Backbone as CSV, one residue per row, in Angstrom:
resi,resn,N_x,N_y,N_z,CA_x,CA_y,CA_z,C_x,C_y,C_z
1,MET,112.565,28.579,82.705,113.679,27.878,83.323,113.549,26.375,83.170
2,ILE,112.320,25.878,83.289,112.108,24.433,83.128,112.447,24.009,81.705
3,VAL,112.019,24.796,80.731,112.350,24.505,79.334,113.870,24.518,79.146
4,GLY,114.519,25.531,79.707,115.966,25.651,79.572,116.705,24.499,80.211
5,LEU,116.285,24.091,81.388,116.934,22.975,82.080,116.715,21.660,81.323
6,LEU,115.517,21.436,80.838,115.261,20.231,80.041,116.155,20.209,78.809
7,SER,116.298,21.365,78.176,117.150,21.461,76.991,118.607,21.166,77.350
8,GLN,119.084,21.727,78.473,120.457,21.469,78.915,120.697,19.993,79.197
9,LEU,119.639,19.323,79.664,119.764,17.899,79.987,119.662,17.003,78.756
10,GLY,119.536,17.628,77.579,119.594,16.861,76.345,118.261,16.527,75.704
11,GLN,117.176,17.074,76.260,115.868,16.822,75.654,115.781,17.529,74.296
12,LYS,115.359,16.798,73.284,115.208,17.363,71.943,113.731,17.381,71.555
13,ASP,113.397,18.273,70.640,112.025,18.360,70.109,110.988,18.524,71.223
14,LEU,111.302,19.388,72.181,110.354,19.666,73.261,109.103,20.343,72.714
15,ASN,107.942,19.912,73.168,106.695,20.613,72.891,106.482,21.654,73.987
16,THR,106.264,22.901,73.587,105.938,23.950,74.553,104.602,24.575,74.174
17,PHE,103.917,25.120,75.175,102.551,25.598,74.978,102.337,26.931,75.695
18,SER,101.607,27.818,75.044,101.252,29.102,75.655,99.854,29.486,75.185
19,VAL,99.069,30.063,76.090,97.717,30.487,75.744,97.573,31.984,76.009
20,GLY,96.800,32.664,75.156,96.561,34.088,75.331,95.143,34.451,74.946
21,PHE,94.693,35.617,75.418,93.313,36.053,75.214,93.269,37.433,74.570
22,GLU,92.093,37.814,74.134,91.923,39.125,73.526,92.094,40.226,74.583
23,ASN,92.627,41.362,74.142,92.796,42.503,75.041,91.433,43.097,75.396
24,VAL,91.321,43.586,76.622,90.113,44.287,77.070,90.565,45.456,77.942
25,ALA,89.921,46.618,77.738,90.216,47.822,78.536,91.712,48.130,78.536
26,GLU,92.316,47.982,77.381,93.742,48.277,77.184,94.665,47.364,77.978
27,GLU,94.138,46.286,78.554,95.001,45.316,79.236,95.340,44.190,78.281
28,GLU,96.629,43.913,78.147,97.084,42.882,77.225,96.676,41.509,77.746
29,GLY,96.171,40.669,76.857,95.639,39.378,77.267,96.562,38.203,77.024
30,ASN,97.832,38.469,76.733,98.754,37.355,76.500,100.188,37.767,76.841
31,GLU,101.049,36.760,76.911,102.477,36.961,77.135,103.274,36.279,76.026
32,PHE,102.720,36.307,74.825,103.312,35.586,73.701,104.725,36.070,73.367
33,ARG,104.992,37.348,73.584,106.318,37.861,73.207,107.422,37.134,73.970
34,TYR,107.117,36.712,75.195,108.124,36.021,76.003,108.147,34.519,75.716
35,SER,106.986,33.920,75.539,106.986,32.490,75.206,107.588,32.260,73.823
36,ASP,107.339,33.188,72.891,107.966,33.087,71.563,109.488,33.145,71.672
37,LEU,109.971,34.020,72.535,111.414,34.187,72.702,112.054,32.890,73.212
38,ILE,111.419,32.281,74.200,111.934,31.022,74.751,111.853,29.902,73.711
39,ALA,110.730,29.832,73.006,110.561,28.784,71.987,111.633,28.890,70.912
40,GLU,111.932,30.115,70.503,112.951,30.321,69.471,114.349,30.019,70.018
41,HIS,114.602,30.471,71.247,115.931,30.296,71.838,116.289,28.813,71.997
42,PHE,115.306,27.997,72.378,115.575,26.584,72.624,115.051,25.682,71.509
43,ASP,114.568,26.302,70.418,114.135,25.557,69.236,113.108,24.484,69.593
44,THR,112.053,24.902,70.307,111.013,23.956,70.707,109.929,23.859,69.626
45,ILE,109.126,22.834,69.734,107.925,22.717,68.892,106.830,23.472,69.642
46,HIS,106.603,24.717,69.229,105.774,25.594,70.056,104.325,25.636,69.564
47,HIS,103.415,25.559,70.526,101.975,25.603,70.249,101.420,26.851,70.924
48,LYS,101.020,27.806,70.120,100.509,29.086,70.635,98.997,29.096,70.439
49,ILE,98.265,29.078,71.545,96.803,29.022,71.485,96.255,30.414,71.746
50,PHE,95.594,30.962,70.736,94.940,32.251,70.943,93.455,31.988,71.185
51,ALA,92.993,32.313,72.371,91.607,32.055,72.756,90.750,33.279,72.434
52,SER,89.997,33.202,71.384,89.073,34.277,71.027,87.938,34.332,72.041
53,HIS,87.162,35.403,71.976,85.995,35.493,72.853,85.052,34.315,72.624
54,GLU,84.911,33.914,71.366,84.015,32.787,71.054,84.494,31.511,71.734
55,MET,85.807,31.262,71.694,86.359,30.060,72.326,86.186,30.116,73.841
56,LEU,86.459,31.294,74.415,86.322,31.438,75.858,84.880,31.203,76.288
57,LEU,83.955,31.868,75.625,82.538,31.716,75.977,82.048,30.291,75.750
58,GLY,82.533,29.652,74.686,82.095,28.307,74.351,82.563,27.247,75.328
59,ASN,83.626,27.542,76.082,84.182,26.549,77.004,83.955,26.895,78.475
60,LEU,83.386,28.053,78.732,83.259,28.528,80.109,82.425,27.591,80.981
61,SER,81.290,27.153,80.460,80.401,26.284,81.235,81.064,24.948,81.572
62,ASP,81.739,24.332,80.585,82.419,23.056,80.831,83.563,23.224,81.818
63,CYS,84.262,24.354,81.720,85.369,24.634,82.643,84.859,24.715,84.075
64,ILE,83.778,25.428,84.279,83.218,25.575,85.626,82.655,24.247,86.118
65,GLY,82.081,23.470,85.213,81.587,22.146,85.583,82.687,21.201,86.016
66,ALA,83.909,21.425,85.522,85.040,20.561,85.871,85.680,20.927,87.203
67,MET,85.292,22.068,87.786,85.884,22.502,89.054,85.371,21.643,90.204
68,SER,86.293,21.175,91.052,85.883,20.404,92.225,85.275,21.297,93.304
69,GLU,85.525,22.594,93.189,84.963,23.592,94.109,84.992,24.922,93.374
70,PRO,84.278,25.948,93.843,84.311,27.234,93.139,85.715,27.825,93.127
71,MET,86.218,28.162,91.949,87.549,28.746,91.796,87.393,30.064,91.057
72,VAL,87.573,31.171,91.785,87.208,32.479,91.247,88.296,33.124,90.392
73,SER,89.503,32.572,90.392,90.587,33.190,89.618,90.260,33.184,88.129
74,HIS,90.531,34.309,87.480,90.242,34.429,86.053,90.980,33.387,85.233
75,ASP,92.161,32.980,85.690,93.015,32.164,84.843,92.617,30.691,84.777
76,VAL,91.578,30.276,85.509,91.174,28.870,85.444,90.794,28.497,84.009
77,ILE,90.071,29.375,83.330,89.694,29.090,81.942,90.943,29.030,81.058
78,GLY,91.970,29.800,81.402,93.225,29.737,80.659,93.867,28.372,80.776
79,PHE,93.969,27.875,82.010,94.546,26.552,82.228,93.684,25.467,81.577
80,TYR,92.368,25.668,81.588,91.463,24.685,80.997,91.697,24.569,79.489
81,LEU,91.729,25.706,78.803,91.948,25.704,77.353,93.355,25.228,77.007
82,LEU,94.317,25.592,77.843,95.690,25.148,77.636,95.762,23.623,77.775
83,SER,95.129,23.093,78.809,95.145,21.644,79.036,94.460,20.888,77.899
84,GLN,93.394,21.465,77.406,92.675,20.860,76.280,93.604,20.673,75.080
85,GLU,94.371,21.705,74.764,95.291,21.644,73.628,96.488,20.746,73.924
86,VAL,97.064,20.883,75.112,98.243,20.082,75.466,97.929,18.593,75.400
87,SER,96.733,18.216,75.881,96.357,16.794,75.929,96.274,16.164,74.550
88,ARG,96.169,16.969,73.508,96.132,16.440,72.141,97.518,16.035,71.637
89,HIS,98.551,16.459,72.359,99.923,16.218,71.907,100.730,15.352,72.864
90,VAL,100.551,15.538,74.168,101.319,14.792,75.162,100.393,14.377,76.305
91,LYS,100.881,13.468,77.143,100.083,13.011,78.284,100.648,13.482,79.625
92,VAL,101.877,13.991,79.598,102.495,14.523,80.810,103.106,15.872,80.470
93,VAL,102.891,16.865,81.339,103.386,18.215,81.068,104.057,18.772,82.320
94,GLN,105.087,19.566,82.107,105.771,20.238,83.214,105.208,21.646,83.354
95,SER,104.948,22.069,84.603,104.390,23.400,84.859,105.240,24.131,85.888
96,GLY,105.264,25.446,85.796,106.089,26.259,86.695,105.409,26.694,87.977
97,GLN,104.288,26.075,88.319,103.568,26.471,89.535,104.472,26.394,90.761
98,GLY,104.331,27.363,91.644,104.998,27.316,92.935,106.241,28.172,93.065
99,ALA,106.820,28.606,91.958,108.072,29.366,92.045,107.893,30.674,92.810
100,ASP,106.771,31.364,92.606,106.544,32.651,93.277,106.373,32.489,94.779
101,GLU,105.690,31.424,95.186,105.464,31.214,96.612,106.731,30.724,97.312
102,VAL,107.483,29.856,96.659,108.664,29.266,97.281,109.833,30.251,97.314
103,PHE,109.956,31.085,96.254,111.092,32.004,96.150,110.689,33.481,96.285
104,ALA,109.500,33.741,96.837,109.061,35.101,97.195,109.017,36.036,95.987
105,GLY,108.198,35.679,95.014,108.096,36.497,93.810,106.994,37.530,93.817
106,TYR,106.137,37.517,94.822,104.988,38.415,94.825,105.299,39.748,95.519
107,HIS,104.505,40.755,95.151,104.793,42.111,95.628,104.500,42.303,97.112
108,TRP,103.760,41.408,97.736,103.410,41.628,99.136,104.510,41.156,100.100
109,TYR,105.539,40.506,99.599,106.599,40.047,100.503,107.570,41.146,100.952
110,PRO,108.127,41.966,100.050,109.126,42.954,100.496,108.676,43.856,101.642
111,PRO,107.421,44.365,101.667,107.027,45.232,102.792,107.034,44.533,104.148
112,LEU,107.087,43.197,104.154,107.038,42.465,105.419,108.408,42.274,106.054
113,ILE,109.471,42.611,105.322,110.819,42.261,105.778,111.175,42.932,107.095
114,ASN,110.750,44.168,107.307,111.071,44.869,108.563,109.819,45.210,109.373
115,ALA,108.723,44.583,109.045,107.453,44.894,109.714,107.352,44.185,111.059
116,SER,106.606,44.790,111.968,106.267,44.094,113.210,105.260,43.001,112.882
117,ASN,105.095,42.067,113.796,104.171,40.965,113.550,102.757,41.489,113.314
118,ARG,102.330,42.477,114.114,100.970,43.018,113.988,100.804,43.732,112.659
119,ASP,101.788,44.569,112.297,101.713,45.283,111.025,101.734,44.312,109.845
120,ALA,102.488,43.232,109.977,102.569,42.237,108.903,101.223,41.548,108.695
121,ILE,100.542,41.246,109.787,99.217,40.615,109.678,98.245,41.553,108.961
122,ILE,98.281,42.831,109.314,97.405,43.818,108.680,97.757,43.966,107.206
123,SER,99.050,44.089,106.914,99.519,44.246,105.537,99.148,43.039,104.687
124,TYR,99.319,41.854,105.239,98.978,40.618,104.528,97.484,40.585,104.219
125,GLY,96.677,40.953,105.201,95.228,40.966,105.002,94.787,41.967,103.958
126,GLU,95.446,43.126,103.915,95.086,44.154,102.937,95.324,43.677,101.504
127,VAL,96.246,42.754,101.334,96.509,42.192,100.006,95.557,41.044,99.705
128,PHE,95.402,40.139,100.668,94.730,38.871,100.384,93.224,38.887,100.567
129,PHE,92.712,39.743,101.433,91.266,39.743,101.644,90.611,40.542,100.528
130,ASP,89.837,39.880,99.700,89.183,40.555,98.579,88.211,41.624,99.064
131,ARG,87.671,41.425,100.240,86.811,42.407,100.897,87.189,42.427,102.370
132,ASP,87.228,43.597,102.970,87.438,43.598,104.415,86.139,43.142,105.087
133,PHE,86.202,42.926,106.395,85.042,42.356,107.083,83.841,43.286,107.015
134,HIS,84.083,44.597,107.024,82.984,45.553,106.927,82.237,45.378,105.607
135,GLU,82.976,45.276,104.501,82.318,45.088,103.204,81.638,43.719,103.136
136,TYR,82.266,42.723,103.751,81.666,41.380,103.777,80.277,41.410,104.409
137,THR,80.142,42.182,105.489,78.830,42.270,106.144,77.806,42.973,105.267
138,LYS,78.267,43.824,104.349,77.366,44.495,103.419,76.995,43.589,102.242
139,ALA,77.858,42.602,101.971,77.670,41.752,100.793,76.842,40.503,101.084
140,ILE,76.996,39.951,102.282,76.454,38.634,102.606,75.262,38.772,103.543
141,ASN,74.257,37.947,103.336,73.102,37.973,104.228,73.503,37.595,105.650
142,SER,72.829,38.159,106.607,73.231,38.071,108.016,73.310,36.637,108.535
143,ASP,72.564,35.690,107.931,72.612,34.293,108.371,74.015,33.714,108.258
144,TYR,74.830,34.288,107.359,76.167,33.738,107.101,77.277,34.568,107.758
145,ILE,76.908,35.515,108.590,77.904,36.382,109.222,78.035,36.008,110.698
146,HIS,79.231,35.617,111.097,79.477,35.259,112.493,80.615,36.111,113.070
147,GLU,81.830,35.872,112.580,82.962,36.686,113.010,83.958,36.765,111.862
148,ASP,84.998,37.520,112.058,85.984,37.763,111.004,86.946,36.571,110.921
149,HIS,86.472,35.493,110.302,87.255,34.256,110.234,88.554,34.437,109.462
150,ALA,88.553,35.290,108.443,89.761,35.477,107.633,90.902,36.032,108.484
151,SER,90.619,37.083,109.251,91.651,37.673,110.102,92.127,36.689,111.172
152,LEU,91.186,35.963,111.757,91.550,34.971,112.777,92.441,33.884,112.200
153,PHE,92.150,33.491,110.974,92.932,32.447,110.317,94.384,32.883,110.145
154,VAL,94.587,34.110,109.661,95.948,34.617,109.468,96.657,34.772,110.812
155,GLU,95.974,35.322,111.798,96.585,35.513,113.116,97.022,34.178,113.728
156,GLU,96.174,33.167,113.610,96.505,31.851,114.173,97.701,31.230,113.455
157,ASN,97.774,31.398,112.141,98.897,30.842,111.387,100.196,31.577,111.679
158,PHE,100.115,32.895,111.798,101.319,33.675,112.114,101.825,33.353,113.523
159,ALA,100.936,32.911,114.402,101.315,32.632,115.792,101.992,31.275,115.965
160,LYS,101.936,30.422,114.962,102.524,29.083,115.071,104.047,29.157,115.140
161,ALA,104.625,28.223,115.889,106.081,28.158,116.015,106.704,27.659,114.712
162,GLY,108.013,27.994,114.552,108.746,27.458,113.415,109.137,28.486,112.380
163,ALA,108.552,29.661,112.431,108.936,30.770,111.542,108.999,32.022,112.409
164,GLU,110.184,32.592,112.528,110.371,33.688,113.469,110.004,35.054,112.880
165,GLU,110.430,35.323,111.658,110.206,36.628,111.046,108.850,36.676,110.341
166,PRO,108.174,37.839,110.360,106.865,37.949,109.705,106.866,37.515,108.231
167,ILE,107.923,37.873,107.497,107.967,37.490,106.091,108.023,35.969,105.936
168,ASP,108.727,35.296,106.849,108.791,33.838,106.792,107.463,33.209,107.189
169,LYS,106.738,33.880,108.082,105.403,33.406,108.439,104.474,33.477,107.219
170,ALA,104.577,34.584,106.457,103.764,34.743,105.254,104.144,33.718,104.187
171,LEU,105.444,33.505,103.997,105.902,32.513,103.023,105.437,31.111,103.405
172,ARG,105.478,30.809,104.690,105.004,29.498,105.143,103.510,29.333,104.882
173,LEU,102.744,30.367,105.199,101.301,30.304,104.974,100.986,30.146,103.484
174,ASP,101.677,30.914,102.653,101.428,30.825,101.203,101.822,29.468,100.643
175,THR,102.940,28.924,101.115,103.447,27.668,100.569,102.631,26.473,101.027
176,THR,102.184,26.496,102.277,101.505,25.321,102.821,99.988,25.361,102.687
177,VAL,99.416,26.566,102.536,97.950,26.688,102.467,97.496,27.280,101.139
178,MET,97.866,28.535,100.878,97.375,29.210,99.678,97.757,28.465,98.401
179,LEU,99.013,28.078,98.295,99.504,27.407,97.093,98.774,26.094,96.850
180,VAL,98.573,25.345,97.920,97.931,24.028,97.804,96.457,24.166,97.434
181,ASP,95.781,25.118,98.082,94.337,25.241,97.914,93.905,26.151,96.772
182,ASP,94.863,26.777,96.086,94.466,27.675,95.001,95.235,27.365,93.712
183,PRO,96.460,27.841,93.503,97.109,27.619,92.198,97.286,26.148,91.819
184,VAL,97.755,25.324,92.767,97.982,23.918,92.441,96.665,23.202,92.150
185,LYS,95.645,23.546,92.914,94.336,22.912,92.705,93.750,23.296,91.347
186,ARG,93.968,24.554,90.932,93.512,24.988,89.611,94.138,24.132,88.511
187,VAL,95.444,23.974,88.588,96.144,23.196,87.561,95.709,21.743,87.604
188,ASP,95.580,21.188,88.806,95.187,19.782,88.936,93.800,19.543,88.345
189,ASN,92.840,20.406,88.675,91.473,20.243,88.161,91.413,20.341,86.646
190,THR,92.078,21.351,86.101,91.954,21.598,84.663,92.725,20.571,83.837
191,THR,93.859,20.113,84.323,94.600,19.091,83.571,93.891,17.741,83.636
192,MET,93.394,17.388,84.809,92.728,16.091,84.946,91.406,16.043,84.193
193,ALA,90.833,17.211,83.886,89.616,17.237,83.068,89.863,16.625,81.690
194,PHE,91.141,16.603,81.275,91.501,16.046,79.970,92.463,14.866,80.093
195,GLY,92.532,14.269,81.283,93.399,13.120,81.490,94.869,13.440,81.327
196,LEU,95.229,14.680,81.617,96.606,15.145,81.466,97.292,15.174,82.835
197,GLU,98.495,14.650,82.900,99.259,14.660,84.147,100.176,15.886,84.171
198,ALA,100.015,16.737,85.172,100.877,17.921,85.308,101.887,17.694,86.413
199,ARG,103.143,17.949,86.105,104.223,17.837,87.089,104.692,19.241,87.479
200,VAL,105.029,19.425,88.749,105.403,20.755,89.241,106.777,20.681,89.908
201,PRO,107.853,20.748,89.132,109.202,20.562,89.693,109.590,21.586,90.754
202,PHE,109.018,22.792,90.718,109.341,23.771,91.753,108.779,23.383,93.121
203,LEU,107.927,22.378,93.151,107.370,21.909,94.418,107.965,20.582,94.852
204,ASP,109.052,20.171,94.220,109.804,19.036,94.721,110.186,19.327,96.175
205,HIS,109.944,18.366,97.064,110.083,18.668,98.496,111.507,19.061,98.871
206,GLU,112.502,18.506,98.204,113.879,18.877,98.544,114.175,20.322,98.129
207,LEU,113.625,20.747,96.996,113.803,22.137,96.557,113.085,23.098,97.506
208,VAL,111.874,22.750,97.914,111.105,23.595,98.835,111.818,23.700,100.181
209,GLU,112.359,22.582,100.669,113.081,22.593,101.940,114.336,23.459,101.852
210,LEU,115.043,23.375,100.722,116.225,24.206,100.522,115.846,25.684,100.492
211,ALA,114.799,26.007,99.747,114.359,27.403,99.633,113.949,27.965,100.991
212,ALA,113.336,27.129,101.822,112.880,27.587,103.135,114.047,27.969,104.046
213,LYS,115.237,27.433,103.774,116.415,27.736,104.589,117.125,29.007,104.144
214,ILE,116.769,29.524,102.961,117.432,30.714,102.431,116.861,31.952,103.116
215,PRO,117.694,32.810,103.674,117.170,34.035,104.305,116.325,34.850,103.331
216,ALA,115.250,35.397,103.842,114.263,36.067,102.990,114.856,37.225,102.195
217,GLU,115.866,37.925,102.772,116.413,39.081,102.055,117.043,38.699,100.713
218,PHE,117.483,37.454,100.590,118.068,37.010,99.321,116.986,36.632,98.305
219,LYS,115.786,36.424,98.792,114.668,36.108,97.890,114.018,37.379,97.348
220,ILE,113.816,38.380,98.226,113.036,39.556,97.815,113.857,40.617,97.097
221,LYS,115.172,40.484,97.092,116.031,41.481,96.456,115.649,41.674,94.981
222,ASP,115.771,42.931,94.517,115.517,43.260,93.103,114.132,42.839,92.631
223,GLY,113.131,43.052,93.484,111.753,42.800,93.076,111.250,41.390,93.299
224,GLY,112.036,40.544,93.948,111.580,39.199,94.270,112.187,38.113,93.402
225,LYS,112.205,36.909,93.936,112.757,35.722,93.264,114.226,35.914,92.879
226,HIS,114.951,36.727,93.662,116.314,37.100,93.283,117.211,35.875,93.081
227,VAL,117.186,34.940,94.034,118.021,33.738,93.935,117.709,32.984,92.645
228,LEU,116.423,32.827,92.384,115.995,32.082,91.202,116.393,32.818,89.916
229,LYS,116.243,34.130,89.924,116.605,34.920,88.744,118.098,34.820,88.442
230,GLU,118.912,34.859,89.494,120.359,34.801,89.278,120.783,33.446,88.724
231,VAL,120.148,32.394,89.190,120.398,31.068,88.611,119.903,31.044,87.165
232,GLY,118.744,31.660,86.955,118.143,31.664,85.622,119.005,32.337,84.568
233,ARG,119.818,33.304,84.975,120.659,34.029,84.013,121.686,33.112,83.350
234,ARG,121.957,31.991,83.974,122.875,31.016,83.371,122.168,30.153,82.318
235,ILE,120.838,30.284,82.266,120.068,29.317,81.474,119.218,29.968,80.389
236,ILE,118.525,31.057,80.722,117.555,31.650,79.795,117.890,33.112,79.525
237,PRO,117.335,33.689,78.453,117.635,35.090,78.102,117.195,36.072,79.190
238,ASN,117.997,37.113,79.400,117.683,38.120,80.414,116.382,38.855,80.139
239,GLU,116.001,38.976,78.866,114.763,39.693,78.524,113.550,39.061,79.213
240,VAL,113.586,37.748,79.387,112.476,37.055,80.042,112.529,37.268,81.553
241,ILE,113.738,37.305,82.090,113.912,37.449,83.540,113.583,38.864,84.009
242,ASP,113.994,39.855,83.246,113.883,41.256,83.674,112.611,41.950,83.196
243,ARG,111.667,41.223,82.686,110.404,41.833,82.255,109.573,42.224,83.472
244,PRO,108.553,43.072,83.295,107.668,43.405,84.411,106.952,42.160,84.920
245,LYS,106.712,42.118,86.225,106.002,40.994,86.816,104.623,40.864,86.190
246,GLY,104.291,39.661,85.737,102.995,39.455,85.092,102.212,38.345,85.752
247,TYR,100.913,38.348,85.506,100.039,37.277,85.963,99.394,36.674,84.728
248,PHE,98.687,35.588,84.910,98.035,34.922,83.787,96.812,35.765,83.409
249,PRO,96.894,36.583,82.362,95.838,37.568,82.126,94.637,37.020,81.344
250,VAL,93.438,37.227,81.880,92.191,36.958,81.145,91.315,38.204,81.341
251,PRO,91.626,39.282,80.629,90.970,40.570,80.896,89.455,40.538,80.786
252,ALA,88.914,39.657,79.928,87.464,39.641,79.725,86.697,39.277,80.988
253,LEU,87.333,38.509,81.887,86.675,38.117,83.127,87.002,39.068,84.274
254,LYS,87.843,40.059,84.023,88.116,41.091,85.014,87.240,42.310,84.750
255,TYR,87.245,42.759,83.488,86.476,43.942,83.111,85.204,43.486,82.402
256,LEU,84.278,42.964,83.171,83.087,42.334,82.596,82.271,43.331,81.796
257,GLU,82.024,42.972,80.544,81.193,43.789,79.669,80.562,42.897,78.622
258,GLY,79.593,43.421,77.901,78.972,42.675,76.807,78.391,41.348,77.239
259,GLU,78.705,40.299,76.481,78.131,38.977,76.761,78.536,38.444,78.129
260,TYR,79.763,38.741,78.562,80.229,38.252,79.868,79.399,38.861,80.995
261,LEU,79.122,40.136,80.880,78.319,40.812,81.897,76.893,40.268,81.899
262,GLU,76.368,39.989,80.721,74.999,39.468,80.641,74.896,38.066,81.237
263,ILE,75.928,37.249,81.058,75.927,35.916,81.661,75.827,36.028,83.180
264,VAL,76.654,36.898,83.761,76.664,37.056,85.214,75.357,37.669,85.698
265,ARG,74.853,38.658,84.958,73.590,39.286,85.334,72.443,38.258,85.356
266,LYS,72.411,37.414,84.343,71.355,36.401,84.252,71.461,35.404,85.403
267,LEU,72.680,35.013,85.737,72.884,34.076,86.844,72.406,34.664,88.164
268,LEU,72.807,35.895,88.441,72.517,36.502,89.735,71.084,37.002,89.850
269,ASP,70.439,37.226,88.692,69.036,37.637,88.688,68.076,36.454,88.646
270,SER,68.603,35.239,88.528,67.755,34.054,88.405,66.993,33.796,89.695
271,ASP,65.861,33.137,89.569,65.043,32.823,90.746,65.814,31.983,91.755
272,ILE,66.603,31.018,91.234,67.333,30.118,92.145,68.369,30.890,92.952
273,ALA,69.014,31.886,92.330,70.003,32.693,93.057,69.315,33.555,94.109
274,ARG,68.178,34.145,93.746,67.446,34.984,94.699,66.965,34.155,95.891
275,LYS,66.473,32.942,95.609,65.990,32.085,96.696,67.138,31.582,97.569
276,ARG,68.300,31.378,96.936,69.456,30.911,97.698,69.823,31.924,98.778
277,GLY,69.762,33.201,98.426,69.896,34.267,99.412,71.253,34.393,100.077
278,ILE,72.323,34.075,99.362,73.657,34.251,99.950,74.020,35.732,99.995
279,PHE,73.782,36.430,98.883,74.222,37.816,98.759,73.051,38.784,98.926
280,ARG,73.340,39.927,99.504,72.341,40.986,99.624,72.081,41.585,98.246
281,SER,70.823,41.754,97.903,70.460,42.197,96.562,71.023,43.577,96.235
282,GLU,71.079,44.476,97.232,71.607,45.821,96.968,73.109,45.769,96.637
283,TYR,73.822,44.813,97.225,75.252,44.662,96.930,75.433,44.121,95.505
284,VAL,74.636,43.128,95.152,74.686,42.568,93.787,74.373,43.659,92.771
285,ASP,73.334,44.431,93.033,72.942,45.493,92.103,74.045,46.535,91.953
286,MET,74.746,46.840,93.047,75.838,47.810,92.992,76.959,47.307,92.081
287,LEU,77.319,46.036,92.198,78.386,45.478,91.363,77.960,45.407,89.901
288,LEU,76.716,45.031,89.670,76.216,44.932,88.296,76.184,46.294,87.612
289,GLN,75.949,47.339,88.386,75.847,48.677,87.824,77.190,49.188,87.298
290,SER,78.281,48.844,87.989,79.602,49.342,87.560,80.682,48.308,87.903
291,PRO,80.703,47.177,87.195,81.639,46.099,87.553,83.102,46.486,87.482
292,LYS,83.474,47.381,86.567,84.889,47.740,86.411,85.417,48.572,87.570
293,GLU,84.509,49.118,88.359,84.926,49.946,89.500,85.168,49.130,90.769
294,HIS,84.857,47.834,90.711,84.955,47.001,91.915,85.935,45.861,91.662
295,ILE,87.216,46.199,91.853,88.315,45.274,91.620,89.002,44.995,92.947
296,THR,89.408,43.763,93.179,90.029,43.369,94.440,91.488,43.829,94.495
297,PRO,92.101,43.798,95.688,93.517,44.181,95.795,94.440,43.372,94.887
298,LEU,94.094,42.128,94.606,94.905,41.297,93.712,94.389,41.333,92.283
299,ARG,93.643,42.392,91.955,93.207,42.689,90.575,92.225,41.670,90.027
300,GLY,91.331,41.218,90.866,90.248,40.361,90.424,88.936,41.125,90.432
301,SER,87.935,40.593,89.739,86.623,41.226,89.681,85.737,40.719,90.817
302,LYS,85.241,41.641,91.638,84.333,41.247,92.714,83.032,40.677,92.150
303,LEU,82.594,41.219,91.028,81.372,40.712,90.408,81.585,39.301,89.873
304,TRP,82.720,39.065,89.210,82.982,37.722,88.691,83.056,36.713,89.838
305,GLN,83.591,37.115,90.970,83.696,36.203,92.107,82.322,35.700,92.555
306,ILE,81.391,36.627,92.768,80.077,36.166,93.237,79.314,35.486,92.105
307,GLY,79.526,35.936,90.860,78.896,35.291,89.715,79.410,33.873,89.533
308,LEU,80.714,33.675,89.730,81.314,32.352,89.586,80.755,31.389,90.618
309,LEU,80.588,31.860,91.858,80.019,30.997,92.893,78.629,30.518,92.487
310,GLU,77.793,31.442,92.033,76.446,31.057,91.622,76.481,30.163,90.376
311,TYR,77.356,30.479,89.441,77.538,29.683,88.219,77.891,28.243,88.594
312,TRP,78.867,28.086,89.506,79.315,26.753,89.918,78.187,25.976,90.610
313,LEU,77.475,26.645,91.501,76.369,25.983,92.194,75.314,25.484,91.223
314,GLN,75.006,26.303,90.206,74.004,25.896,89.226,74.531,24.781,88.321
315,GLU,75.807,24.837,87.949,76.401,23.769,87.136,76.378,22.418,87.866
316,GLN,76.524,22.478,89.193,76.523,21.249,89.991,75.106,20.809,90.376
317,GLY,74.107,21.575,89.965,72.725,21.230,90.297,72.382,21.416,91.759
318,ILE,73.068,22.348,92.395,72.837,22.582,93.836,71.809,23.695,94.010
């Protein structure tokens, strides 16, 4: 949509960029078919970056070193490699971050529309908590276990005034907390690693304020982002709008195997990790034994999460 709007406003010779990865475990590692369609439709100067395993492995350490804090999402390396390439051509780039949070594009919103406040809190937690509190107590050494802070955090946010319906409480939490501390921070860290300025037009405050006034049922209709999709039909091809919901795929960091698994194994088996004592050794061993069987509700790797934390700590010399 951003490409289409820029084109409508008279921008010529737009540079567009897309990054993709090798397939793993039959999961497709790119969305090139859709970026190609947009590039052709608007006649952009398109840069398609295919990140081989060698490229991913060769940049992983620098990517983690550039993180201001541990960022466990698989797609951070995607944004890092994308930013590296983009910075060679332009100094300012437009990004679509925020559209899903502002216009309710995620699958966890529709079930909240008629839920009670209590059921909504439980439903939200089942999606967002990578481990429930019981599993957390099995994973983390007892020195770091106090109470279920994650559940308390959601309950306290849902209890705040200003959003009456549970779905609006979830949208507010995602827009004001999750979006700021996760997706936007990922883009900011990876672009600034290459001196690249990223702009996020979907987070323009007037647009966000307008979206917040739209009743939730108009956002979640037809699988989410309904208002945005209907506007989009005036601008971009329907094939892009009506495709299955996708995420930024980096399958190699979800289904850890081969060299990726050995990197994580070496990190978690290191003396410094053992002495640090954050994770219980039996939990680490369980994940290492069958990493593909331990996937979070949002389709992330539990093993990569704990491996990334240790990787980041070691990269920072902590």
